[in-house]
SELO-899474 format. One record per residue (C-alpha): residue number from 0; residue in one letter; y, z, x. Coordinates in nm, 3 decimals. Layout:
REM residues N
(NUM; 'A'; (Y; Z; X));
...
//
This chain:
REM residues 85
(0; 'M'; (9.324; 4.622; 9.043));
(1; 'E'; (9.464; 4.884; 9.278));
(2; 'N'; (9.566; 5.132; 8.992));
(3; 'Q'; (9.200; 5.133; 8.872));
(4; 'N'; (9.058; 5.265; 9.198));
(5; 'R'; (9.080; 5.626; 9.292));
(6; 'N'; (9.082; 5.554; 9.669));
(7; 'N'; (9.413; 5.366; 9.627));
(8; 'I'; (9.595; 5.670; 9.475));
(9; 'K'; (9.719; 5.922; 9.744));
(10; 'I'; (9.897; 6.266; 9.684));
(11; 'G'; (10.271; 6.208; 9.716));
(12; 'A'; (10.254; 5.827; 9.622));
(13; 'L'; (10.538; 5.698; 9.406));
(14; 'V'; (10.377; 5.558; 9.096));
(15; 'D'; (10.454; 5.426; 8.745));
(16; 'V'; (10.233; 5.588; 8.485));
(17; 'V'; (10.193; 5.553; 8.099));
(18; 'L'; (10.195; 5.904; 7.938));
(19; 'K'; (9.967; 5.966; 7.646));
(20; 'V'; (10.265; 5.978; 7.400));
(21; 'D'; (10.386; 5.634; 7.527));
(22; 'Q'; (10.043; 5.445; 7.498));
(23; 'R'; (10.149; 5.244; 7.201));
(24; 'T'; (10.470; 5.120; 7.365));
(25; 'N'; (10.341; 5.109; 7.726));
(26; 'K'; (10.663; 5.280; 7.834));
(27; 'L'; (10.647; 5.352; 8.201));
(28; 'T'; (10.744; 5.687; 8.374));
(29; 'R'; (10.797; 5.696; 8.744));
(30; 'G'; (10.700; 6.005; 8.961));
(31; 'H'; (10.513; 6.134; 9.260));
(32; 'V'; (10.145; 6.213; 9.245));
(33; 'K'; (10.080; 6.584; 9.249));
(34; 'R'; (9.709; 6.590; 9.153));
(35; 'I'; (9.443; 6.331; 9.083));
(36; 'L'; (9.278; 6.412; 8.759));
(37; 'T'; (9.010; 6.126; 8.714));
(38; 'N'; (8.686; 6.228; 8.893));
(39; 'S'; (8.517; 5.884; 8.888));
(40; 'I'; (8.581; 5.613; 9.163));
(41; 'N'; (8.747; 5.388; 8.923));
(42; 'H'; (8.872; 5.367; 8.557));
(43; 'P'; (8.941; 5.059; 8.352));
(44; 'R'; (9.262; 5.197; 8.200));
(45; 'G'; (9.405; 5.344; 8.526));
(46; 'I'; (9.348; 5.665; 8.729));
(47; 'K'; (9.481; 5.971; 8.557));
(48; 'V'; (9.723; 6.181; 8.753));
(49; 'M'; (9.960; 6.472; 8.729));
(50; 'L'; (10.312; 6.410; 8.846));
(51; 'E'; (10.530; 6.646; 9.056));
(52; 'E'; (10.807; 6.594; 8.807));
(53; 'H'; (10.754; 6.841; 8.522));
(54; 'D'; (10.380; 6.822; 8.556));
(55; 'L'; (10.360; 6.522; 8.334));
(56; 'V'; (10.014; 6.363; 8.303));
(57; 'G'; (9.947; 5.987; 8.271));
(58; 'R'; (9.742; 5.691; 8.373));
(59; 'V'; (9.864; 5.493; 8.685));
(60; 'Q'; (9.981; 5.143; 8.604));
(61; 'Y'; (10.163; 5.052; 8.928));
(62; 'I'; (10.177; 5.204; 9.283));
(63; 'V'; (10.529; 5.173; 9.407));
(64; 'K'; (10.502; 5.357; 9.740));
(65; 'W'; (10.174; 5.452; 9.904));
(66; 'G'; (10.256; 5.798; 10.012));
(67; 'K'; (10.513; 6.038; 10.178));
(68; 'D'; (10.534; 5.812; 10.468));
(69; 'G'; (10.750; 5.577; 10.240));
(70; 'R'; (10.547; 5.263; 10.296));
(71; 'F'; (10.621; 5.035; 9.996));
(72; 'N'; (10.336; 4.854; 9.822));
(73; 'K'; (10.378; 4.488; 9.928));
(74; 'N'; (10.229; 4.381; 9.596));
(75; 'F'; (10.475; 4.586; 9.381));
(76; 'K'; (10.721; 4.310; 9.327));
(77; 'K'; (10.456; 4.076; 9.194));
(78; 'T'; (10.318; 4.335; 8.951));
(79; 'L'; (10.662; 4.458; 8.840));
(80; 'F'; (10.713; 4.145; 8.627));
(81; 'R'; (10.367; 4.118; 8.487));
(82; 'K'; (10.360; 4.118; 8.101));
(83; 'H'; (10.207; 4.426; 7.938));
(84; 'A'; (9.924; 4.383; 7.710));
//
């Protein structure tokens, strides 16, 4: 999945993340990537990032826009309605 591969996450990308406090409910928080915190190439639960908005930290679940150029992720509509585990 694209959210599990570090190469797919770009600084400035608009993403939906699950914060640590929201792991039980899988509540999504939307924001722009400020820093990529995961060092490995991939991670099974999603790449950990810091958001520009209030420096929140969470694991990427969905990539909404790829970067500051504003290109939308063509697969976002498909993943938006996927059931959460």
